C-alpha positions as CSV (number, residue, x, y, z in Angstrom):
1,M,11.6,-27.9,-23.2
2,L,11.6,-24.2,-24.0
3,I,8.0,-24.3,-24.8
4,E,7.2,-25.6,-21.7
5,L,8.8,-22.3,-19.9
6,L,7.5,-20.2,-22.2
7,P,4.8,-18.7,-19.4
8,L,8.3,-17.8,-17.2
9,L,10.0,-16.5,-20.0
10,M,6.8,-14.1,-20.4
11,F,7.2,-13.1,-16.6
12,L,10.7,-12.4,-17.0
13,A,10.4,-10.2,-20.0
14,I,7.8,-8.2,-18.3
15,C,10.3,-7.5,-15.4
16,V,12.9,-6.5,-17.6
17,V,10.8,-4.1,-19.4
18,L,9.4,-2.8,-16.4
19,M,13.2,-2.7,-15.2
20,L,13.9,-0.1,-18.6
21,G,11.1,2.0,-17.3
22,Y,8.4,1.3,-20.1
23,P,5.2,2.4,-18.9
24,V,3.6,-0.1,-16.8
25,A,-0.1,-0.6,-18.4
26,F,1.1,-0.7,-21.9
27,S,4.2,-2.7,-21.0
28,L,1.9,-5.8,-19.4
29,A,-0.2,-5.8,-22.2
30,G,2.3,-5.5,-25.2
31,V,4.7,-8.1,-23.8
32,A,1.4,-10.1,-23.2
33,M,0.1,-9.8,-27.1
34,I,3.6,-10.7,-28.2
35,F,3.8,-13.8,-26.6
36,A,0.4,-14.8,-27.5
37,G,1.3,-14.2,-31.1
38,I,4.7,-16.2,-30.5
39,G,2.4,-18.7,-28.9
40,I,-0.3,-18.8,-32.1
41,S,2.9,-19.2,-34.8
42,I,4.1,-22.0,-33.1
43,G,0.8,-23.6,-32.2
44,H,1.2,-23.5,-28.5
45,F,-1.5,-20.9,-27.9
46,D,-5.5,-21.1,-28.8
47,P,-6.1,-17.8,-30.3
48,T,-9.8,-18.3,-29.1
49,F,-8.9,-18.1,-25.7
50,L,-8.8,-14.7,-26.4
51,S,-12.3,-14.2,-27.0
52,A,-12.7,-14.0,-23.0
53,L,-10.6,-11.1,-23.1
54,P,-13.7,-8.1,-23.8
55,N,-15.6,-9.7,-21.0
56,R,-13.0,-9.4,-18.6
57,L,-12.0,-5.9,-19.3
58,F,-15.5,-5.2,-19.2
59,G,-15.8,-6.8,-15.8
60,T,-12.9,-4.3,-14.7
61,I,-14.1,-1.3,-15.9
62,S,-17.5,-2.0,-14.3
63,N,-16.3,-3.2,-10.8
64,T,-18.1,-1.5,-8.3
65,T,-15.5,-2.0,-5.5
66,L,-13.1,0.0,-7.7
67,I,-14.9,3.1,-7.3
68,A,-13.8,3.5,-4.1
69,V,-9.9,4.1,-5.7
70,P,-10.8,8.1,-7.0
71,L,-13.3,8.2,-4.0
72,F,-10.4,7.5,-1.5
73,V,-7.8,9.7,-4.0
74,L,-9.8,12.3,-4.1
75,M,-10.4,12.3,0.0
76,G,-6.6,12.1,0.2
77,V,-6.1,14.9,-2.5
78,L,-8.5,17.0,-0.3
79,L,-7.1,16.8,2.9
80,E,-3.7,17.4,1.5
81,K,-4.6,20.9,0.0
82,S,-6.5,21.7,3.2
83,Q,-3.5,21.5,5.3
84,L,-4.9,19.6,8.0
85,A,-1.7,17.7,8.6
86,E,0.1,21.2,8.9
87,E,-1.5,22.1,11.7
88,L,-2.1,18.7,13.3
89,L,1.6,18.5,12.8
90,G,2.5,21.7,14.4
91,N,0.2,21.1,17.8
92,M,1.4,17.6,18.3
93,A,5.4,18.8,17.9
94,A,4.6,21.3,20.5
95,L,3.1,18.4,22.8
96,F,5.4,16.1,22.6
97,G,8.6,17.6,21.2
98,R,10.3,18.8,24.7
99,R,10.8,15.5,25.7
100,R,14.0,13.2,24.1
101,G,12.9,11.7,20.8
102,G,9.3,13.5,20.8
103,L,9.3,15.2,17.4
104,G,10.2,11.7,16.0
105,I,7.2,10.4,17.9
106,S,5.3,13.1,16.8
107,V,5.9,12.4,13.2
108,V,5.0,8.6,13.7
109,L,1.6,9.8,15.2
110,V,0.6,12.3,12.6
111,G,1.9,10.2,9.6
112,M,-0.6,7.2,11.3
113,L,-3.6,9.9,11.4
114,L,-2.5,10.8,7.0
115,A,-2.1,7.6,6.5
116,A,-5.7,6.9,8.0
117,S,-7.1,9.7,6.3
118,T,-5.7,9.6,2.7
119,G,-4.0,6.4,2.2
120,I,-1.4,8.2,-0.5
121,V,2.5,7.2,0.5
122,G,3.7,10.2,-1.7
123,A,1.5,12.9,-0.3
124,T,2.4,11.7,3.1
125,V,5.6,11.4,2.9
126,V,5.9,14.7,0.6
127,T,3.8,16.7,3.3
128,M,5.9,15.3,6.1
129,G,9.4,15.9,4.4
130,L,8.8,19.3,4.5
131,M,6.7,20.4,7.3
132,S,8.9,17.9,9.6
133,L,12.4,17.3,8.3
134,P,13.8,20.8,8.9
135,S,12.5,21.5,12.0
136,M,14.1,18.1,13.3
137,L,17.4,18.9,11.9
138,K,17.1,22.7,13.5
139,R,16.6,20.9,16.6
140,G,19.5,18.4,16.2
141,Y,18.0,15.0,14.7
142,D,20.0,13.0,13.2
143,P,19.6,13.3,9.4
144,S,19.4,9.2,9.4
145,L,16.9,9.2,11.8
146,A,15.0,12.3,10.7
147,T,14.7,10.9,7.3
148,G,14.2,7.3,7.9
149,T,11.3,8.3,10.4
150,I,9.4,10.2,7.9
151,C,9.7,7.6,5.0
152,A,8.8,5.0,6.9
153,T,6.0,6.6,9.0
154,G,4.9,7.8,5.0
155,T,4.4,4.2,4.2
156,L,1.7,3.4,6.9
157,G,-0.7,4.9,4.4
158,Q,-0.3,1.1,2.7
159,I,-1.2,-1.1,5.7
160,I,-3.7,1.6,8.0
161,P,-6.9,1.6,6.3
162,P,-8.7,3.4,4.5
163,S,-5.6,2.0,1.9
164,I,-5.9,2.4,-1.9
165,A,-3.3,-0.7,-2.0
166,L,-5.6,-2.8,0.2
167,V,-8.4,-1.5,-2.1
168,L,-6.6,-3.0,-5.1
169,L,-5.4,-6.0,-3.3
170,G,-8.6,-7.1,-1.7
171,D,-10.3,-7.2,-5.4
172,T,-7.3,-9.0,-6.9
173,L,-7.8,-11.7,-3.8
174,S,-11.0,-12.1,-4.2
175,S,-11.0,-12.6,-8.0
176,A,-8.4,-15.0,-7.0
177,Y,-10.3,-16.5,-3.7
178,Q,-13.1,-17.5,-6.9
179,Q,-10.8,-18.9,-9.2
180,A,-9.2,-21.2,-6.1
181,Q,-13.2,-22.3,-5.5
182,L,-13.5,-23.0,-9.3
183,N,-10.0,-25.1,-9.5
184,M,-11.3,-27.1,-6.5
185,G,-14.4,-27.4,-7.6
186,V,-15.8,-25.6,-4.8
187,F,-18.9,-23.4,-4.9
188,S,-19.2,-21.8,-1.5
189,P,-21.6,-18.7,-0.7
190,K,-18.2,-17.1,1.3
191,T,-16.4,-14.1,-0.5
192,L,-13.5,-12.3,0.4
193,S,-14.4,-8.1,0.5
194,V,-12.4,-5.4,0.6
195,G,-13.6,-4.7,3.8
196,D,-12.4,-8.1,5.4
197,L,-9.2,-6.6,4.6
198,F,-9.6,-3.2,6.3
199,V,-11.0,-4.6,9.1
200,G,-7.9,-7.7,9.3
201,A,-5.2,-4.9,8.9
202,L,-6.2,-2.6,11.7
203,V,-3.9,-4.8,14.4
204,P,-1.0,-5.0,12.0
205,G,-1.0,-1.6,11.4
206,L,-1.1,-0.4,14.6
207,L,1.3,-3.0,16.2
208,L,3.5,-1.4,13.3
209,V,3.3,2.4,14.6
210,L,4.1,0.9,18.0
211,L,7.1,-0.8,16.9
212,Y,8.3,2.8,15.1
213,M,7.6,4.5,18.0
214,L,9.2,2.3,20.5
215,Y,12.3,2.4,18.1
216,V,12.4,6.1,18.0
217,G,12.0,6.4,22.0
218,G,14.9,3.9,22.3
219,V,17.0,5.7,20.0
220,A,16.5,8.8,22.1
221,I,17.4,6.9,25.4
222,V,20.3,5.0,24.4
223,R,21.8,7.3,22.2
224,P,20.3,10.9,23.2
225,Q,22.4,13.1,21.1
226,L,20.6,11.8,17.9
227,A,17.1,12.7,19.4
228,P,17.4,15.7,21.5
229,P,14.6,17.2,22.7
230,A,13.4,20.8,21.5
231,S,13.2,23.2,24.6
232,D,11.9,26.0,22.8
233,L,8.7,24.1,21.9
234,E,5.4,25.5,24.0
235,P,2.6,23.1,24.6
236,P,-0.4,24.6,22.6
237,P,-3.3,25.5,24.1
238,L,-6.2,22.8,24.5
239,K,-8.2,25.0,21.9
240,D,-5.8,24.7,19.3
241,L,-5.3,21.2,20.0
242,A,-8.4,20.3,19.4
243,K,-9.2,22.3,16.3
244,G,-6.4,20.3,14.5
245,F,-6.9,17.1,15.7
246,L,-10.4,16.6,16.0
247,P,-11.3,16.9,12.3
248,P,-9.2,14.4,10.8
249,V,-9.8,11.8,13.7
250,L,-13.8,12.1,13.5
251,L,-13.6,11.7,9.3
252,I,-11.5,9.0,9.9
253,V,-13.6,7.4,12.6
254,T,-16.7,8.2,10.3
255,V,-15.0,6.4,7.2
256,L,-13.7,3.1,9.1
257,G,-16.5,3.1,11.7
258,S,-19.3,2.8,8.9
259,I,-17.5,-0.3,7.2
260,L,-16.5,-1.8,10.8
261,L,-20.3,-1.5,11.7
262,G,-21.3,-2.8,8.3
263,A,-23.0,0.2,7.6
264,A,-21.6,0.6,4.5
265,T,-19.5,-0.7,2.0
266,P,-16.4,0.2,1.2
267,T,-17.1,2.0,-1.7
268,E,-19.9,3.8,0.3
269,A,-17.6,5.1,3.3
270,A,-15.3,6.4,0.3
271,G,-17.8,8.5,-1.1
272,V,-18.6,10.1,2.7
273,G,-14.8,10.5,3.4
274,A,-14.7,12.5,0.0
275,L,-17.8,14.3,1.4
276,G,-16.3,14.8,4.4
277,A,-13.1,16.1,3.3
278,A,-14.4,18.4,1.0
279,L,-16.6,20.1,3.9
280,L,-13.7,20.2,6.1
281,A,-11.6,22.1,3.5
282,A,-14.8,24.3,2.7
283,A,-14.9,25.1,6.8
284,R,-11.4,26.7,6.6
285,G,-11.9,28.6,3.5
286,R,-9.6,26.4,1.3
287,L,-12.2,25.1,-1.2
288,S,-11.7,27.7,-4.3
289,L,-12.8,26.7,-7.5
290,S,-9.2,26.9,-8.8
291,R,-7.7,24.4,-5.9
292,L,-10.8,22.1,-6.5
293,A,-9.8,22.0,-10.2
294,E,-6.3,21.1,-9.0
295,V,-7.5,18.2,-6.9
296,S,-9.6,17.2,-9.5
297,Q,-7.0,16.8,-12.1
298,E,-4.3,15.3,-9.6
299,T,-7.4,12.7,-8.6
300,M,-7.9,11.8,-12.5
301,K,-4.5,11.4,-13.0
302,V,-4.0,8.9,-10.5
303,T,-7.4,6.9,-11.2
304,C,-6.5,6.8,-15.0
305,M,-2.8,5.5,-14.3
306,V,-4.6,3.0,-11.6
307,F,-7.2,1.6,-14.4
308,M,-5.2,1.7,-17.3
309,I,-2.6,-1.0,-15.1
310,L,-5.4,-3.0,-14.3
311,I,-6.5,-3.7,-17.7
312,G,-2.9,-4.5,-18.8
313,A,-2.7,-6.5,-15.9
314,A,-6.0,-8.3,-17.1
315,V,-4.2,-9.1,-20.4
316,F,-1.1,-10.1,-19.2
317,S,-3.0,-12.7,-16.4
318,L,-5.0,-14.1,-19.2
319,V,-2.6,-14.5,-22.0
320,F,-0.2,-16.3,-18.9
321,R,-3.1,-18.9,-18.1
322,G,-3.5,-19.4,-21.4
323,F,0.0,-20.8,-21.7
324,G,-0.6,-23.0,-18.7
325,G,1.4,-20.9,-16.3
326,D,-0.8,-21.5,-13.5
327,E,-1.0,-24.9,-13.8
328,L,3.2,-25.0,-13.8
329,I,3.6,-23.1,-10.8
330,H,0.6,-25.2,-9.2
331,H,2.7,-28.4,-10.0
332,F,6.1,-26.4,-8.6
333,F,4.4,-25.6,-5.4
334,D,2.6,-29.0,-5.1
335,S,6.0,-31.0,-5.5
336,M,7.8,-28.4,-3.0
337,P,9.0,-30.0,-0.1
338,G,7.2,-28.2,2.9
339,G,3.9,-27.8,1.6
340,V,2.2,-24.8,2.0
341,V,4.6,-23.3,4.6
342,M,7.2,-23.4,2.1
343,A,5.4,-22.4,-0.4
344,T,4.1,-19.4,1.0
345,A,7.3,-18.7,2.3
346,L,9.0,-18.7,-1.0
347,V,6.0,-16.3,-2.6
348,M,6.6,-13.9,0.1
349,L,10.4,-13.7,-0.8
350,V,9.9,-13.8,-4.3
351,I,7.3,-10.7,-3.5
352,F,10.1,-9.1,-1.3
353,L,12.7,-9.4,-3.9
354,L,10.6,-8.1,-6.8
355,G,10.2,-5.0,-4.5
356,F,13.5,-3.8,-5.0
357,I,13.0,-3.2,-8.8
358,L,8.9,-3.1,-9.0
359,D,6.1,-0.9,-7.6
360,F,3.5,-2.1,-5.3
361,I,1.0,-1.8,-8.3
362,E,2.3,-4.0,-10.3
363,I,3.6,-6.6,-8.0
364,T,-0.2,-6.7,-6.7
365,F,-1.4,-7.2,-10.8
366,V,1.1,-9.2,-12.2
367,V,2.4,-11.5,-9.1
368,V,-0.8,-11.7,-6.9
369,P,-3.3,-13.2,-9.8
370,I,-0.8,-16.1,-10.2
371,V,-0.1,-17.0,-6.7
372,G,-3.1,-16.2,-5.3
373,P,-5.6,-18.9,-6.5
374,I,-3.0,-21.7,-5.8
375,L,-2.2,-20.7,-2.0
376,L,-5.9,-20.4,-1.4
377,A,-6.8,-23.6,-2.9
378,M,-3.9,-24.7,-0.6
379,G,-5.7,-23.8,2.4
380,V,-4.4,-20.2,3.4
381,D,-6.6,-18.0,4.9
382,P,-7.6,-15.3,2.1
383,I,-7.2,-12.6,5.0
384,W,-4.0,-13.3,6.6
385,L,-3.1,-14.2,3.1
386,G,-4.0,-10.3,1.9
387,I,-2.4,-8.5,5.0
388,M,0.8,-10.9,4.8
389,I,1.0,-9.3,1.3
390,A,0.3,-5.9,2.0
391,L,3.0,-5.7,5.0
392,N,5.3,-7.1,2.6
393,L,4.7,-4.9,-0.4
394,Q,4.9,-1.9,2.0
395,T,9.0,-2.7,2.1
396,S,9.1,-2.0,-1.7
397,F,8.5,1.6,-0.8
398,L,11.7,1.6,1.1
399,T,14.1,-0.8,-0.5
400,P,16.6,1.0,-2.9
401,P,17.4,1.5,-5.7
402,F,13.3,1.9,-6.7
403,G,12.1,2.6,-3.5
404,F,9.7,5.7,-4.1
405,A,9.2,6.7,-0.7
406,L,13.2,7.6,-0.7
407,F,12.8,9.3,-4.4
408,Y,9.7,11.3,-2.8
409,L,11.5,12.5,0.4
410,R,15.1,13.1,-1.9
411,G,12.8,15.6,-3.9
412,V,12.0,18.0,-1.0
413,A,15.1,17.4,1.4
414,P,17.5,19.9,1.6
415,A,21.1,19.4,-0.2
416,S,22.9,19.2,3.2
417,V,20.9,15.7,3.6
418,S,22.6,13.1,1.3
419,T,21.1,9.9,-0.4
420,A,23.5,8.0,1.4
421,Q,22.1,9.2,4.9
422,I,18.5,8.6,3.5
423,Y,19.4,4.8,2.3
424,R,20.9,3.9,5.9
425,G,17.8,5.9,8.0
426,V,15.3,3.5,6.4
427,A,17.5,0.0,7.1
428,P,16.0,-0.2,10.6
429,F,12.6,0.3,10.1
430,I,13.0,-2.0,6.7
431,A,14.2,-4.2,9.9
432,L,10.9,-3.3,12.0
433,Q,8.1,-4.2,8.9
434,L,9.7,-7.5,8.4
435,L,9.8,-8.3,11.8
436,M,6.1,-7.5,11.9
437,L,5.5,-9.9,8.8
438,L,7.4,-12.2,10.9
439,M,5.1,-11.8,14.0
440,L,1.9,-12.2,11.6
441,A,3.6,-15.1,10.4
442,M,3.8,-16.7,13.8
443,W,0.3,-15.6,14.8
444,P,-2.1,-15.3,12.1
445,G,-4.7,-14.3,14.8
446,L,-3.2,-10.4,14.3
447,A,-5.3,-10.4,11.2
448,T,-8.0,-12.7,11.7
449,W,-8.9,-12.3,15.0
450,L,-10.7,-9.2,14.5
451,P,-12.8,-10.0,11.2
452,G,-14.0,-12.9,13.0
453,L,-14.9,-11.4,15.9
454,L,-16.9,-8.7,13.9
455,R,-18.8,-11.4,11.7
């Protein structure tokens, strides 16, 4: 019985090791190899199964889709360093700030544009925290409402394309889709691409932005003392507004439009976006050699981290399958009452709970390769499943104790703002994200309608 439970023990072991704070990539590969050694010693793991590892690792490194990751990171870091967000936030705050809740709504709108132009949660939260939090507190905003709005808006980079999370999730689900077809003995030319997820995420992402704005506006109406108007702000001249607003919007339209129209793959569009961000930074005189070196180093750090985790996850999933873990979970899902609905609900619950203790990259590369092929083989639409998982993973940035958006904001928030106020502030936004998840579960067409239309 213990031998049959080795896959589950392996999964529990990796969760414990990650919670202890060890590096993710080396934890995944290390735990997998330790369990492989145990399995070989007791005769329950075929060592020839590891012969597939070199080809799998080479396939990961040479995957052209994943070239989009460093390019989108480069694009985001360039836009952050060029201070486009600072100009945009200043103009938006002046435009809406004289209304109750106007500053909060401005933060949501600017955060949406930053999410669509950078896709990096940490950069968005830190930038918004440095620029908007002192202004909101100075004008009488409730600290919980201000910090919650900034943290939640920063996580929009998870769901609004071009998102690095969607790139990684799309590649992982594409492999899971192929594995599901192989398990069913079906050989279909139909595939799942990152572009499909980008298109599918547009409507749910914009609806989530609308929910955030309605919440902030509703609080301003019901409890106006929590979000007072900023009467000292004057609407900016049209020229200044256009100067701050048009460049990032044109870049977003160029990147997303080329993908939506089928003129470019996500990888090609990422290259266009990185070049466009460099040109915008140069046009403002903010692309010196020292800054370019800083941007390149930051891009290299993030890229190396992602690819090392990819390699570790490839080793982990291979050993997990070698123990028959996928068959064990498939049998569990098949025997579960409620069929595919209950199986999907259970997976979403597990991902949500894991978000309290694990990062979205860890969940994407550990959980999705295990459950993805099984759910897809049960008939779940791959685009809908990808957007559901992306929305669910978005909550992992806000759920304590390891919500990274909370850490990012805590690092730049003034000492007068307590950690408890930050935690209280994000609670309503977590509820809104779960509401969006429920809406998507009830109306799958929110994610599948636009991709079907464009096809």
